C-alpha positions in Angstrom: -16.7 -11.3 14.7 -13.8 -12.8 16.7 -12.7 -9.3 17.8 -16.2 -8.6 19.1 -16.2 -11.8 21.0 -12.8 -11.0 22.4 -13.9 -7.6 23.5 -16.9 -9.1 25.3 -14.7 -11.6 27.0 -12.3 -8.9 28.0 -15.2 -6.8 29.4 -16.6 -9.7 31.4 -13.2 -10.6 32.7 -12.5 -7.0 33.8 -15.8 -6.8 35.6 -15.4 -10.2 37.3 -11.8 -9.4 38.2 -13.2 -6.4 40.1 -16.4 -8.0 41.3 -16.0 -6.7 44.8 -16.0 -3.2 43.6 -19.1 -3.8 41.6 -20.8 -5.4 44.6 -19.8 -2.5 46.8 -21.2 0.0 44.4 -24.4 -2.0 44.0 -24.8 -2.2 47.7 -24.2 1.6 48.1 -26.6 2.5 45.3 -29.3 0.1 46.5 -29.1 1.3 50.1 -29.3 4.9 49.1 -32.1 4.4 46.5 -34.2 2.1 48.8 -33.8 4.6 51.6 -35.1 7.4 49.4 -38.0 5.2 48.2 -38.8 4.5 51.8 -39.1 8.2 52.5 -41.6 8.7 49.7 -45.1 8.7 51.3 -47.8 6.5 49.8 -50.6 8.5 48.1 -54.1 7.1 48.4 -57.0 8.1 46.2 -60.7 8.0 46.8 -63.4 8.5 44.2 -67.2 9.1 44.3 -69.8 9.7 41.6 -72.9 11.8 42.1 -76.0 12.1 39.9 -77.9 15.4 39.7 -81.2 15.5 37.9 -82.1 18.9 36.5 -85.6 18.2 35.1 -88.5 20.0 36.9 -92.0 19.2 35.6 -93.7 21.5 38.1 -91.6 24.5 37.1 -92.6 23.9 33.4 -96.3 23.7 34.4 -96.2 26.9 36.4 -94.3 28.7 33.6 -91.5 29.7 36.0 -88.1 29.0 34.4 -85.5 27.1 36.5 -81.9 28.1 36.7 -80.8 24.8 38.3 -78.3 23.9 35.6 -76.6 27.3 35.9 -76.5 26.9 39.7 -75.0 23.4 39.5 -72.3 24.6 37.1 -71.5 27.5 39.4 -71.3 25.1 42.4 -69.1 22.7 40.4 -66.7 25.4 39.4 -66.5 26.9 42.9 -66.5 23.7 44.8 -62.7 23.7 45.0 -62.5 27.3 46.1 -60.4 28.3 49.0 -63.5 28.8 51.2 -64.8 25.3 50.6 -61.3 23.7 51.0 -60.9 25.5 54.3 -64.2 23.8 55.4 -62.7 20.5 54.4 -59.5 21.1 56.3 -61.3 22.2 59.5 -63.8 19.3 59.5 -61.2 16.5 59.0 -57.9 15.5 60.6 -56.1 17.8 58.2 -56.8 20.7 60.5 -55.3 19.1 63.7 -51.8 20.4 63.0 -52.9 23.7 61.5 -52.4 26.5 64.0 -51.5 29.6 62.0 -53.0 31.3 58.9 -49.9 30.6 56.9 -50.1 26.9 57.7 -53.8 26.9 56.7 -53.0 28.6 53.4 -50.2 26.1 52.6 -52.6 23.2 53.5 -55.3 24.6 51.2 -52.9 25.1 48.3 -51.7 21.5 48.7 -55.2 20.2 48.9 -56.3 22.1 45.8 -53.7 20.2 43.7 -55.1 16.8 44.7 -58.9 17.4 44.6 -60.7 17.3 41.3 -64.4 17.7 40.3 -65.0 16.4 36.8 -68.2 16.2 34.7 -68.4 12.8 33.1 -71.8 13.3 31.5 -74.4 16.1 31.6 -75.8 15.0 35.0 -73.0 12.8 36.3 -70.1 14.3 38.3 -67.0 12.5 39.7 -65.1 13.8 42.8 -61.6 12.6 43.2 -59.2 13.3 46.2 -55.6 12.1 46.6 -53.7 12.4 49.8 -50.4 11.2 51.2 -48.4 12.6 54.1 -45.3 11.1 55.6 -46.3 12.1 59.1 -49.3 9.8 58.9 -49.6 6.1 58.5 -50.9 4.5 55.3 -54.2 3.7 57.0 -54.6 7.3 58.1 -53.8 8.6 54.6 -56.3 6.3 53.1 -59.0 7.3 55.6 -58.2 11.0 55.0 -58.6 10.6 51.3 -62.1 9.1 51.8 -63.1 11.8 54.4 -62.1 14.5 52.0 -64.4 13.1 49.2 -67.2 12.7 51.7 -66.9 16.3 52.9 -66.9 17.5 49.3 -70.1 15.6 48.7 -71.6 17.3 51.8 -70.6 20.7 50.5 -72.0 20.0 47.1 -75.4 19.0 48.6 -75.4 22.0 50.9 -74.6 24.5 48.2 -77.3 23.1 45.9 -80.1 22.3 48.3 -79.6 24.9 51.1 -77.8 27.7 49.4 -80.7 28.5 47.0 -83.2 28.7 49.9 -81.1 31.2 51.7 -80.7 33.3 48.6 -84.4 33.1 48.0 -85.2 34.3 51.5 -82.8 37.2 51.1 -84.4 38.1 47.7 -87.9 38.1 49.2 -86.8 40.3 52.1 -85.3 42.8 49.6 -88.5 42.7 47.5 -90.7 43.3 50.5 -88.5 46.3 51.5 -88.8 47.8 48.0 -92.6 47.2 48.0 -92.9 49.0 51.3 -91.0 52.0 49.9 -93.1 52.1 46.7 -96.3 51.7 48.7 -95.5 54.8 50.8 -94.6 56.8 47.6 -97.8 55.6 45.9 -100.0 56.6 48.9 -98.3 60.0 49.0 -99.1 60.5 45.3 -102.7 59.4 45.9 -103.1 62.0 48.7 -101.6 64.7 46.4 -104.1 63.8 43.6 -107.0 63.8 46.0 -106.0 67.2 47.4 -105.7 68.6 43.9 -109.1 67.3 42.9 -110.6 68.7 46.1 -109.2 72.2 45.2 -110.2 71.8 41.5 -113.4 69.8 41.3 -113.9 70.7 37.7 -110.6 69.0 36.9 -111.5 65.7 38.7 -111.8 62.9 36.2 -110.8 59.6 37.8 -107.1 60.1 37.2 -107.5 61.2 33.5 -105.7 64.3 32.3 -107.4 67.2 30.5 -106.3 65.9 27.1 -107.5 62.4 27.9 -110.9 63.7 29.0 -111.1 65.9 25.9 -110.3 63.0 23.6 -112.8 60.7 25.4 -115.5 63.3 25.1 -114.8 63.8 21.4 -114.8 60.0 20.9 -118.2 59.9 22.7 -119.5 62.7 20.5 -118.5 60.9 17.3 -120.3 57.8 18.5 -123.5 59.8 19.3 -123.4 61.5 15.9 -123.2 58.1 14.2 -126.1 56.8 16.3 -128.1 60.0 15.7 -127.6 59.8 11.9 -128.8 56.2 11.9 -131.9 57.1 14.1 -132.8 60.0 11.8 -132.5 57.9 8.8 -134.7 55.2 10.3 -137.3 58.0 11.3 -137.3 59.4 7.8 -137.9 55.9 6.4 -140.9 55.3 8.7 -142.3 58.7 7.8 -142.2 57.8 4.2 -144.0 54.5 4.8 -146.6 56.3 7.0 -147.3 58.9 4.3 -148.1 56.1 1.8 -150.4 54.2 4.1 -154.1 55.1 4.3 -155.7 55.7 7.6 -158.9 53.7 6.8 -159.9 50.9 4.5 -163.0 51.0 2.3 -166.0 48.8 3.2 -168.6 48.3 5.9 -167.5 48.5 9.4 -167.7 45.2 11.2 -169.3 44.7 14.5 -165.9 45.1 16.1 -164.3 48.0 14.1 -161.7 50.2 15.9 -163.3 49.5 19.2 -162.8 45.7 18.7 -159.1 46.4 17.7 -158.8 48.6 20.8 -160.2 45.9 23.0 -157.8 43.3 21.5 -154.8 45.6 22.0 -155.7 46.3 25.6 -156.1 42.5 26.1 -152.6 41.9 24.7 -151.1 44.7 26.9 -152.7 43.1 30.0 -151.4 39.7 29.0 -147.8 41.0 28.6 -147.9 42.6 32.1 -149.3 39.4 33.5 -146.3 37.6 32.2 -144.1 39.9 34.2 -142.9 42.3 31.4 -141.9 45.7 32.7 -143.0 49.0 31.3 -139.6 49.5 29.6 -139.9 46.3 27.6 -140.0 47.1 23.8 -143.1 44.9 23.3 -144.9 46.6 26.2 -144.0 50.1 24.8 -145.2 49.1 21.3 -148.5 47.7 22.7 -149.1 50.8 24.8 -148.5 53.1 21.8 -150.9 51.0 19.7 -153.6 51.3 22.4 -153.1 55.1 22.4 -153.5 55.2 18.6 -156.5 52.9 18.5 -158.3 55.0 21.1 -158.1 58.0 18.8 -159.3 55.8 15.9 -162.2 54.4 18.0 -163.2 57.9 19.1 -163.2 59.1 15.4 -165.1 56.1 14.1 -168.7 57.0 13.0 -171.2 55.3 10.8 -170.3 53.2 7.7 -167.6 55.5 6.4 -164.8 52.8 6.4 -162.7 50.5 8.5 -159.5 51.9 10.3 -156.3 50.6 8.9 -154.3 48.6 11.5 -151.1 48.9 9.6 -151.3 52.7 9.8 -151.8 52.5 13.6 -148.7 50.2 13.9 -146.6 52.5 11.8 -147.6 55.5 14.0 -146.4 53.6 17.1 -143.1 52.8 15.5 -142.6 56.4 14.5 -143.3 57.5 18.0 -140.5 55.2 19.3 -138.1 56.4 16.7 -138.9 60.0 17.4 -138.1 59.4 21.1 -134.8 57.8 20.2 -133.8 60.8 18.0 -134.7 63.2 20.9 -132.6 61.2 23.4 -129.6 61.1 21.1 -130.0 64.8 20.4 -130.0 65.5 24.2 -126.8 63.3 24.6 -125.1 65.1 21.8 -125.8 68.5 23.3 -124.4 67.2 26.7 -121.3 65.9 25.0 -120.8 69.2 23.2 -121.2 71.0 26.5 -118.5 68.9 28.1 -116.1 69.5 25.2 -116.7 73.3 25.5 -116.2 73.2 29.2 -113.0 71.3 29.0 -111.7 73.5 26.2 -112.5 76.6 28.1 -110.7 75.3 31.3 -107.7 74.5 29.2 -107.6 77.9 27.7 -108.5 80.0 30.8 -106.3 78.1 33.3 -103.5 76.1 31.6 -101.5 75.8 34.9 -104.2 73.6 36.5 -104.2 71.4 33.4 -100.4 71.1 33.5 -100.4 70.4 37.2 -103.1 67.7 36.8 -101.2 66.1 34.0 -97.9 66.0 36.0 -99.7 64.6 39.1 -101.4 61.9 37.0 -98.1 61.0 35.2 -96.2 60.6 38.5 -99.0 58.5 39.9 -99.1 56.3 36.9 -95.4 55.7 36.9 -95.4 54.8 40.6 -98.5 52.5 40.1 -96.7 50.7 37.3 -93.6 50.2 39.4 -95.6 49.0 42.3 -97.6 46.5 40.2 -94.4 45.2 38.6 -92.7 44.7 41.9 -95.8 43.0 43.3 -95.9 40.6 40.4 -92.2 39.9 40.7 -92.5 39.2 44.4 -95.3 36.7 43.9 -93.4 35.0 41.1 -90.3 34.8 43.3 -92.4 33.5 46.2 -93.9 30.8 44.0 -90.5 29.8 42.7 -89.3 29.6 46.3 -92.2 27.3 47.2 -91.5 25.2 44.1 -87.9 24.8 45.1 -88.8 24.1 48.7 -91.7 21.7 48.3 -90.6 20.2 45.0 -86.9 20.8 44.5 -85.7 20.9 40.9 -82.4 19.3 42.0 -82.6 15.6 42.6 -79.3 14.7 44.3 -78.2 11.0 44.4 -74.8 9.5 45.3 -74.2 6.8 42.6 -70.9 5.6 44.0 -70.0 6.5 47.6 -66.5 7.4 48.4 -64.3 4.4 47.8 -62.0 3.0 50.5 -58.4 3.0 49.0 -57.0 -0.6 48.9 -53.6 0.4 47.8 -51.5 3.5 47.0 -52.0 5.0 43.6 -48.5 6.6 43.8 -45.7 5.8 44.0 -45.4 2.3 42.5 -43.1 1.2 45.3 -42.4 -2.4 44.0 -41.4 -1.1 40.6 -39.2 1.6 42.3 -37.5 -1.0 44.5 -36.9 -3.3 41.5 -35.6 -0.3 39.5 -33.2 0.7 42.3 -31.9 -2.9 42.4 -31.3 -2.9 38.6 -29.8 0.5 38.8 -27.4 -0.6 41.6 -26.3 -3.7 39.7 -25.8 -1.7 36.6 -23.9 1.0 38.4 -21.6 -1.6 40.0 -20.9 -3.3 36.6 -20.3 0.1 35.0 -17.9 1.1 37.8 -15.9 -2.1 37.6 -15.7 -1.8 33.8 -14.6 1.8 34.0 -11.8 1.1 36.5 -10.6 -1.7 34.2 -10.5 0.7 31.3 -8.5 3.2 33.2 -5.7 0.7 34.2 -3.0 -0.2 31.6 -3.6 -4.0 31.6 -4.5 -6.4 28.9 -7.1 -9.1 29.4 -6.2 -11.1 26.2 -3.1 -11.8 24.1 -4.9 -10.4 21.0 -5.4 -7.1 22.7 -1.7 -7.0 23.6 -0.7 -7.7 20.0 -2.9 -4.9 18.7 -1.5 -2.5 21.3 2.2 -3.3 20.7 2.0 -4.4 17.1 4.3 -7.3 17.9 3.6 -11.0 17.8 2.8 -12.6 21.2 4.4 -16.0 21.5 2.3 -17.2 24.5 0.6 -16.6 27.8 1.3 -17.9 31.3 -1.7 -18.8 33.4 -2.1 -18.1 37.0 -1.0 -20.9 39.3 -2.3 -21.1 42.8 -1.2 -23.1 45.7 -3.6 -25.1 47.9 -3.7 -22.2 50.4 -4.4 -19.7 47.6 -7.2 -21.8 46.2 -8.7 -22.2 49.6 -8.5 -18.5 50.1 -10.2 -17.9 46.7 -13.0 -20.3 47.6 -13.5 -18.4 50.9 -13.7 -15.1 49.2 -16.0 -16.5 46.6 -18.4 -17.7 49.3 -18.3 -14.3 50.9 -19.1 -12.7 47.5 -22.0 -15.0 46.8 -23.3 -14.4 50.4 -23.1 -10.7 50.0 -24.8 -10.9 46.6 -27.5 -13.1 48.1 -27.9 -10.8 51.0 -28.6 -7.9 48.6 -31.3 -10.0 46.8 -32.7 -11.1 50.1 -32.9 -7.6 51.3 -34.8 -6.7 48.1 -37.2 -9.6 48.7 -37.7 -8.5 52.3 -38.5 -5.0 51.2 -41.0 -6.3 48.7 -42.6 -8.5 51.3 -42.9 -5.7 53.8 -44.5 -3.5 51.1 -47.2 -6.0 50.3 -47.8 -6.7 54.0 -48.2 -3.0 54.6 -50.7 -2.7 51.8 -52.7 -5.7 53.2 -52.9 -3.9 56.5 -54.4 -0.8 54.9 -57.0 -2.9 53.0 
């Protein structure tokens, strides 16, 4: 323990004995360090936060999907591109000293390292810009940092609100050009089809091919056959009922008889026409047929032979209607069979015409589908453009405007000044101690005993005269004054730093 204490005493004595060397090294290190710290420009940082709302109720109602989120991500990723940073340089004081493309490129590269766009939440973005240039004052550097952030906000707003409208206009122009081209092609195809139908009137069919017309005729024939079978079945049923119904009923003829029934039927027919029923109405047709049948019965009625059966007369009128239906369906069936035979013969006798018609119709259908699809896409695009123009899906709001820097974010100059002071003092102490170790002197008798391995009988202290003591006090005052001047210079630099910060704020 005593040896450690002796070593510490020896080290302190060695440093104190060479205190002027330590002070000179400390002054040299502090002056160089503080000079270097003074040349480091202060970097000022400005921040801003913006909120972007992506919800669009109108787009959901109209059924048109919105790509606003994708657009915002794209803008956020490209906001720090060289093109946008060049806009920032040219619109701020950064571009005052830029005169060559090389200088512009270097300025853009330096600015790209200090500008950041970060997404804090889904709809919240933070723009940060840091700037520091030794050729500008601290106030100018702080103002430039704020201007950079403000310009980035303007670019963000321009890219989201104005960029999409320009793209929408260009897209509509392109769609209109394509529609014009398709319309001309479609009109040419229509003229070609009309010319073909004029030369081949038998092949005209409203744009249907031979196979389509043949299939349509066959489908119509199948429907007629089904209706004809049902009508024939109904006619057979009414014939069976009519065969089992007597024409007259036994008994004495009443005062009315067939003539009375005829009068009643004629009265009913007149009443129907008075109500406005036409001759084609089923009730009118049935009443007319009943009048015809009753006239025959009234003419054949003689003496007390019997009373005409009204049910038989009614069944006869129904049979007449069903016979007319069967005859009409038979005529339609014959017409459909004739169409099928005609189309089949055309296809067999002149296959080139059928092939040409099929090709023309196919080309026309393809062009028509393309034109309709383009027309629908254009209307949807136009509606989307109106939605974005009148009711923009992007709600842009600046939550926190660009902050005005109150102090530099880098470097921490007070800490650097203090660190240089400690480094200078430490370097001076280390230099004095190192010089003491290099010289062959002994600070204590114990150290001399260990070095020579001989006993030390005693030590002689230094004795100074009055003039020597006066000289020592004088040099001591000078040392303390030089040391105090170093500390005072440090305090002065710290005070100047805080005054400079206050001037910026």
